[in-house]
Structures are given as C-alpha cells and as structure tokens.
C-alpha positions in Angstrom: -21.8 34.2 22.4 -24.1 36.9 21.1 -27.1 35.9 19.0 -27.2 37.4 15.5 -30.7 38.5 14.5 -32.5 41.3 12.6 -30.6 43.4 10.2 -28.4 42.5 7.2 -25.4 43.2 9.3 -26.6 40.6 11.8 -27.1 38.1 8.9 -23.5 38.7 7.7 -22.3 38.2 11.3 -24.1 34.8 11.4 -22.5 33.9 8.1 -19.0 34.7 9.4 -19.6 32.7 12.6 -20.9 29.7 10.6 -17.9 29.7 8.3 -15.6 29.9 11.3 -17.4 27.1 13.1 -17.0 24.9 9.9 -13.4 25.7 9.6 -12.6 24.8 13.2 -14.7 21.6 13.1 -13.3 20.4 9.8 -10.6 17.7 9.9 -7.0 18.8 9.6 -6.4 16.9 6.3 -8.3 14.5 4.1 -5.5 13.7 1.7 -4.9 10.3 3.4 -8.5 9.2 3.1 -9.1 6.5 0.5 -12.8 5.7 -0.4 -11.9 2.1 -1.4 -10.3 1.5 2.0 -11.8 4.1 4.4 -10.6 2.3 7.6 -7.2 1.2 6.4 -4.3 2.0 8.6 -1.1 0.7 10.2 -1.5 0.4 14.0 1.6 0.4 16.2 1.0 -1.3 19.6 3.6 -0.8 22.4 3.1 -3.3 25.2 5.3 -3.0 28.4 5.8 -6.6 29.6 8.0 -6.0 32.6 9.8 -3.4 34.7 13.6 -3.2 35.0 15.7 -1.3 37.6 15.8 1.8 35.4 13.0 1.2 32.9 11.1 -1.5 31.1 11.0 -4.2 28.5 8.4 -3.8 25.8 7.2 -5.6 22.7 6.3 -3.3 19.8 4.1 -4.7 17.0 2.9 -3.1 13.8 -0.4 -4.4 12.4 -1.3 -3.7 8.8 -5.1 -3.2 8.7 -5.0 -1.9 5.1 -7.0 -4.1 2.7 -4.7 -3.9 -0.3 -1.6 -1.8 0.6 1.5 -3.6 1.9 5.0 -2.6 2.8 7.4 -3.9 0.3 11.2 -4.2 0.2 13.4 -2.6 1.4 10.9 -2.5 4.2 9.7 -0.2 7.0 11.6 2.3 9.1 10.0 3.3 12.4 11.1 6.4 14.3 10.1 8.5 17.3 11.4 11.1 19.8 11.9 10.2 23.5 9.9 12.2 26.0 12.8 12.2 28.5 16.4 11.1 28.4 15.7 7.4 27.6 18.2 5.1 26.0 17.8 1.6 24.4 19.8 -1.0 26.3 19.1 -3.9 23.9 16.8 -5.0 21.1 15.6 -8.4 19.8 14.2 -8.7 16.3 15.2 -5.3 15.1 18.0 -2.8 15.4 18.6 1.0 15.3 20.4 2.5 12.3 22.7 4.5 14.5 24.1 4.1 18.1 24.5 7.8 18.8 26.7 9.3 21.5 26.9 6.9 24.4 30.2 8.4 25.9 28.7 9.1 29.3 28.2 5.4 30.0 31.0 3.5 31.7 31.3 -0.3 31.0 28.5 -1.7 28.8 27.2 0.9 26.3 23.5 1.0 25.4 22.4 -0.3 21.9 21.3 3.4 21.1 21.6 6.7 22.8 19.9 8.9 20.2 17.1 11.2 21.2 15.3 10.2 18.0 16.2 6.6 17.0 15.3 5.0 13.7 14.4 1.3 13.9 14.6 -1.3 11.1 13.7 -4.9 10.9 16.3 -7.7 10.8 16.9 -9.8 7.7 15.7 -13.4 7.2 18.2 -15.9 8.5 18.9 -13.9 11.7 20.2 -16.3 14.5 17.3 -17.6 16.6 18.6 -16.0 19.8 18.1 -12.6 18.2 14.5 -13.3 17.0 11.0 -13.0 18.4 7.7 -13.9 16.7 6.8 -11.9 13.6 10.3 -10.4 13.2 13.1 -10.6 10.7 11.3 -10.3 7.4 13.5 -7.4 6.1 10.7 -5.0 6.9 8.1 -6.5 4.6 4.5 -6.5 5.9 1.7 -8.0 3.8 -2.0 -7.3 3.9 -4.5 -9.4 5.9 -6.5 -10.0 2.7 -3.4 -11.4 0.8 -1.3 -13.1 3.5 -2.7 -12.8 7.1 0.1 -14.9 8.5 2.6 -12.1 7.5 0.5 -9.0 8.2 2.4 -7.9 11.3 5.9 -7.2 12.4 7.3 -7.2 16.0 10.4 -6.5 17.9 11.4 -6.3 21.6 13.1 -3.3 23.2 14.7 -2.8 26.6 14.4 0.9 27.6 16.5 2.6 30.3 16.6 5.9 32.1 12.8 5.7 31.9 10.0 5.5 34.5 9.4 2.2 36.3 5.7 2.6 37.0 2.6 3.5 35.0 2.7 7.0 36.4 6.3 7.8 35.7 6.7 6.3 32.2 6.3 8.9 29.4 5.1 7.9 26.0 7.4 8.8 23.0 6.4 11.6 20.7 6.6 12.4 16.9 6.3 8.9 15.5 7.3 8.5 11.9 6.8 5.5 9.6 8.7 5.1 6.3 7.5 2.2 4.2 10.2 2.4 2.6 9.8 6.1 1.7 7.6 8.8 3.1 3.9 8.4 2.7 2.5 7.6 6.2 1.5 10.2 8.8 1.3 9.0 12.3 -0.8 10.4 15.1 -0.1 10.8 18.8 0.5 7.8 21.0 -2.6 7.1 23.0 -2.6 5.1 26.2 -5.2 2.3 25.9 -6.4 -0.6 28.0 -3.6 -3.1 28.5 -3.4 -5.9 25.9 -4.4 -9.3 27.1 -2.5 -12.5 26.1 -4.1 -15.9 26.2 -2.4 -19.3 26.6 -2.7 -21.8 23.7 -5.5 -23.7 25.5 -7.4 -20.4 26.1 -7.8 -21.0 29.9 -5.5 -18.3 31.3 -5.0 -14.7 30.3 -2.1 -12.4 31.3 -1.9 -8.8 30.4 0.7 -6.1 29.5 1.6 -3.7 32.4 0.9 -0.7 30.1 -0.1 -0.3 26.5 -0.2 2.6 24.0 -1.2 2.7 20.4 -0.1 4.8 17.4 -2.2 5.0 14.2 -0.5 5.7 10.9 -2.4 6.5 7.7 -1.2 6.5 4.0 -1.2 9.3 1.5 -0.1 8.6 -2.0 0.6 12.4 -2.5 3.1 12.2 0.4 4.7 9.0 -0.8 5.5 10.3 -4.3 4.8 13.4 -6.3 4.1 11.5 -9.5 2.0 8.4 -10.0 3.6 5.0 -10.2 1.3 3.2 -12.7 -1.1 3.9 -15.6 -3.8 2.1 -17.5 -4.2 1.4 -21.2 -7.4 0.0 -23.0 -8.4 -2.0 -26.0 -11.4 -4.1 -27.3 -12.4 -6.7 -29.8 -14.9 -4.3 -31.4 -12.5 -1.4 -32.2 -9.1 -1.4 -33.7 -8.0 1.5 -31.5 -5.6 0.8 -28.7 -5.8 3.5 -26.1 -2.3 4.0 -24.6 -1.5 5.4 -21.2 -1.7 9.2 -21.2 1.5 10.9 -22.1 3.7 11.7 -19.1 1.5 9.8 -16.8 4.3 9.3 -14.3 6.4 12.3 -15.3 8.2 13.5 -18.4 11.8 12.6 -17.3 14.2 11.9 -20.1 18.0 11.4 -20.5 18.5 15.0 -21.5 16.9 16.6 -18.4 17.5 13.8 -16.0 20.4 11.5 -17.1 19.9 7.8 -16.0 16.2 8.1 -15.4 15.3 5.8 -18.3 16.9 3.5 -20.9 15.8 2.2 -24.2 14.8 -1.5 -24.4 17.3 -2.1 -27.2 20.1 0.0 -25.9 23.6 -1.5 -26.1 24.3 0.1 -22.7 21.3 -1.5 -20.9 23.1 -3.7 -18.5 25.6 -1.0 -17.6 22.7 1.4 -16.9 21.0 -1.1 -14.7 24.2 -1.6 -12.7 24.9 2.1 -12.4 25.1 4.2 -9.2 21.4 4.4 -8.8 21.2 0.6 -8.2 22.5 1.0 -4.7 20.3 4.0 -3.8 17.1 2.4 -5.0 16.6 4.9 -7.8 14.1 3.5 -10.4 15.3 2.8 -13.9 12.4 2.5 -16.3 12.1 1.8 -19.9 11.9 5.0 -21.9 8.2 5.2 -22.9 5.7 8.0 -23.6 4.1 7.4 -20.1 7.4 6.8 -18.1 5.6 4.6 -15.6 7.2 1.6 -13.8 3.9 -0.3 -14.1 1.3 -0.5 -16.9 -2.1 -2.2 -16.5 -3.8 -3.2 -19.8 -7.5 -4.0 -19.9 -8.6 -5.7 -23.0 -12.3 -6.5 -23.7 -11.7 -9.8 -25.5 -14.9 -11.7 -26.3 -18.6 -11.4 -26.3 -20.9 -14.4 -25.7 -24.7 -14.6 -25.4 -24.7 -14.7 -21.5 -21.1 -13.9 -20.7 -18.3 -11.5 -21.7 -14.5 -11.9 -21.3 -11.7 -9.6 -20.2 -8.0 -10.0 -20.3 -5.8 -8.1 -17.8 -2.1 -7.7 -18.4 0.3 -6.2 -15.8 3.7 -5.1 -17.3 6.8 -4.1 -15.3 8.9 -1.4 -17.0 11.3 -0.9 -14.0 14.6 -2.6 -14.6 15.6 -2.5 -11.0 12.5 -3.8 -9.2 10.9 -7.2 -8.8 7.5 -6.7 -7.2 6.9 -9.4 -4.7 3.5 -10.1 -3.3 2.0 -7.6 -5.8 -1.7 -6.9 -5.8 -4.2 -5.2 -8.1 -7.5 -3.5 -7.2 -10.1 -2.7 -9.9 -13.5 -1.2 -9.6 -16.2 -2.1 -12.1 -20.0 -2.4 -11.8 -20.1 -6.0 -13.2 -17.8 -7.5 -10.6 -20.7 -8.9 -8.6 -21.0 -11.4 -11.5 -17.4 -12.7 -11.8 -17.9 -16.3 -12.9 -14.4 -17.6 -13.6 -10.9 -16.4 -13.1 -7.6 -17.7 -14.5 -4.2 -17.6 -12.9 -4.9 -14.8 -10.4 -6.2 -15.0 -6.8 -9.4 -13.0 -6.3 -11.3 -11.5 -3.3 -14.2 -9.0 -3.5 -13.8 -5.8 -1.5 -17.0 -4.1 -0.2 -15.9 -0.5 0.9 -19.5 0.7 0.6 -21.2 -2.2 2.4 -22.2 -5.7 1.4 -24.9 -4.4 -0.9 -22.5 -3.0 -3.4 -19.9 -5.5 -4.8 -18.1 -3.5 -7.5 -14.5 -3.7 -6.3 -12.1 -6.7 -6.7 -8.7 -7.5 -5.4 -6.4 -9.7 -7.5 -2.9 -11.1 -6.7 -0.6 -13.8 -8.0 -0.6 -17.5 -7.3 2.2 -18.5 -4.9 5.3 -19.9 -6.6 3.7 -19.2 -10.0 3.2 -15.5 -10.7 3.3 -13.8 -7.3 6.7 -12.3 -8.3 6.4 -9.7 -11.0 9.8 -9.8 -12.7 11.9 -6.8 -13.7 11.4 -5.2 -17.2 12.2 -7.7 -19.9 10.6 -10.7 -21.6 9.4 -12.2 -18.3 8.3 -8.8 -16.8 4.5 -9.3 -17.1 1.6 -11.2 -15.5 -1.8 -11.8 -17.1 -5.1 -13.3 -16.4 -8.6 -13.5 -17.8 -12.0 -12.9 -16.3 -15.3 -14.4 -17.4 -18.3 -12.4 -16.3 -22.0 -13.1 -16.6 -24.1 -10.4 -18.2 -26.8 -8.6 -16.2 -29.5 -7.8 -18.8 -30.6 -4.8 -16.7 -27.1 -3.0 -16.8 -24.8 -4.6 -19.3 -23.7 -2.7 -22.4 -20.6 -2.0 -24.4 -21.7 1.5 -25.1 -20.1 4.7 -23.7 -17.1 2.8 -22.2 -19.1 0.8 -19.7 -16.9 -2.3 -20.2 -13.8 -0.5 -19.0 -12.8 -0.1 -15.3 -13.6 3.0 -13.2 -10.5 2.9 -11.0 -7.4 0.8 -10.9 -4.8 0.5 -8.1 -1.5 -1.3 -8.2 0.1 -2.1 -4.8 -2.2 0.4 -3.2 -1.4 3.4 -5.6 -4.1 4.9 -7.8 -3.2 4.5 -11.5 -3.7 7.1 -14.2 -6.6 6.3 -16.4 -7.0 7.6 -20.0 -9.6 10.4 -20.5 -13.1 9.0 -21.1 -13.4 10.6 -24.5 -10.4 8.5 -25.7 -12.0 5.1 -25.0 -12.6 2.8 -27.8 -16.0 3.6 -29.3 -18.6 0.9 -30.1 -19.2 0.8 -33.9 -22.7 1.4 -35.3 -23.0 -2.4 -36.2 -21.8 -4.6 -33.3 -20.2 -8.0 -34.3 -22.4 -11.0 -33.8 -22.1 -12.8 -30.4 -20.4 -16.1 -30.2 -21.8 -19.3 -28.6 -19.2 -21.3 -26.6 -19.4 -25.1 -27.0 -18.5 -25.4 -23.3 -17.1 -22.9 -20.7 -14.4 -25.5 -19.9 -13.1 -25.2 -23.5 -12.4 -21.5 -23.1 -8.7 -20.6 -23.7 -7.0 -17.5 -22.4 -4.8 -16.3 -25.2 -5.7 -13.5 -27.5 
C-alpha cells in the first residue's frame, strides 16, 4: 500500500484510508450488545455420539448463559438448513413441526425430510421412552442465576443421508432461534474440541465423536418494535406521581387496531379475552395511556437516620399472559448497601467488575409470587428494600433516589424523562427513628 505523506492531497488520502480501515474493522452490528450482560448468549452444542450406517446420532443442547433473560412460554423454536440432503430418521425429547415430502422413501418414512426443519420441545408429561435429560419443558429455559437446574434444554436426533466420519459430515447452516418470537441472531456453526463426559464417580471420561457450537445473541429491537414495559415514580416528599410516558409501548387503540386493548370495567371483558387473538398469542392489554403489558412502580417510601426505604410494585396489564419465573433487573448506585429485602429473591450483578455493585436482580419466591398473574386484582407483585445510607453519596436531590435503568424479563423498560421526576421541596421532612428494624412493615 502506498504511503501518504507531504501535501494536503496526501493528508486527505490518509484520512480516506483511515476511515475505510475503521469501517472494515468495525463489528457487523452492535444492536445485540447489552452493557448489563455483555457476555450473555445462548450456546447450542451439537455432540455426535455414534455413527450409523448412513449418518449419526447426536445430542443437541441449548445452554442459557444470559444472566437475566430466559425463554418463556410458549418456548423456543430452533431451525437450520441442512448442508447436503440429510433427513431426520427419529428424535427423542423434541419433534419437528412438519414432516415434509418423504415420498421417495419406501417402507419406514423418516421423521422429517425438510431441507430447513423447525424443532420444538415436547410438553411436560411426555412418556419416559420419548424423553432424555433436560427435555420436555415446553421450550422454557430459565437463567443460571434464577434456576440453574433448568437453564438448559436437550434433545436427541438421528440423522440419515449424512456423512459417517468426521471428514464427510457437514455442519448445518443458517441457524435460527425463536424464543418464542424473533429476537435472537445466530452465528455460524463452529467445529470445536469434542465434549467430554464424566461418569458419576469422576474416574472415567468419554467424549463425543465430533462437536460443533452455535452462539445466538439477543436484540430487543429484533424481538419487538415497541417496548414491553415502563416505569412510574413517586416519593414520600412530593405529592406528584410520575406516570409512565404516554405511548411508552405504542399508541394502539380500539379505533385504529380493534381488539388491541380493553377497558378494565368493560362488560365485554371476558369475551375480548376469549376472542380470536387468544389462540394466536396476541397480547390483550388494559387500555392505558402507556399501553404497556408491564408497569414497574418505584416509590421512595421512608427516610430514617441511617437508612431509607423503597417499595417496588410490578403490575401486569396483559389479560392473556401469566408471567412464570419473571425477573426484574434494576440499576441504582446505592445497591451496594442493600440491608434487607422482603418477599423477593435477590442477587447482585456485577457487569463492570466486582468493584462496582450497582445492579441487582430480583425474582419471585417459589410457590408464593414467582407467578405474576394476568391483569386483574391479583395481577401484581411487590416488595420493599431497606438500604443503608452512604454519607458520601446519599441524597434525595436531583432524582438520585430513583433507578437509572430497569429491565423486566430482560427487556429494557421505558423511564420517565428526568425533568419529570418528583422534586425535593425546599424544606425536607424530618427523619424518623425506627424503634427496631424488625418492626418495620411493608405497606404504604
């Protein structure tokens, strides 16, 4: 390459070359990057366990390495395109959605002959002879933080008309993952070192005949064009209640999009819930100014001498959705001093390293409030946080007491504009002295 030097024309040449170099070296896309979970992904591992006369038997496992984003009902759909003319003879723990054209086969027909099969998980209660480990959960995969025992999903597949050695097998192409809708972008299958499997006593190891991995990353923009949750704010020191921004999750209404929302006191509420959209999974939300299925309310409740108290309420406005294994992620600079928590599970997240502890993950207590019910009287979950004050940083001024970012089920919620936050009055109310922390109640 020629060296640019000397004249202004040469300087311009250098600038053009520099821009070109930056463009070619830049990543293809950054929309899937999440600063609160920079290494989060779903990894698909394909392990060939044995050769057959015309192909192989493999175990395919999806591992959810995302800290706070899980796959909820109706579950995942995995697809790919075969590199040659492969067929699926049989499956255990999953099934394809279509068989395709198997007319050229005489006698026993394959399970699927499509060039681009789509795989779905089997339902709970599947007969044991059709199951393998980590299967049959209706496609639901939890996070390692929340439920490590259910953070993977597996199935077994017998592939025919494929290679029968490491040199003749061709990896599939164009992997897609819907969970349950679009949102994940999958990379190419990469052949890696064969997986090792250890016996229960750890004294013997066997290994797969061949292994390849596929990595899929999430993008909220690809998953949905509009947000799915919003945040409202209030405080004890100001009568103002800051509602979710208008049209946070779209401005649909019954005039422009019939059946998109229903009033809480409508006499046709039940018929709307049972309408045609029920079977297609179309959300039916309560008609509100924000039109969001989920609202998170953050209330600064009390101020003590050495502590302050916050109440968090999650409200479900979706009449067609029970949120199972929900989770909430909140970023606030005082989370390194959480002292006590009521009725939620809690785990700190440290996306920036162990020195900064300003991000917390909350989720429901099993069999108590881990199921966020559909819109209605029971469609909410709430908890309170007691936080110790840091004299160097604590203040109620300029909105410091409110969260910086809020995620529900891995999706970034719409925050009110900072200039709308409840302002601290000129004269702050006197602090209260608790008789004992154990006597604190958690009702407003």
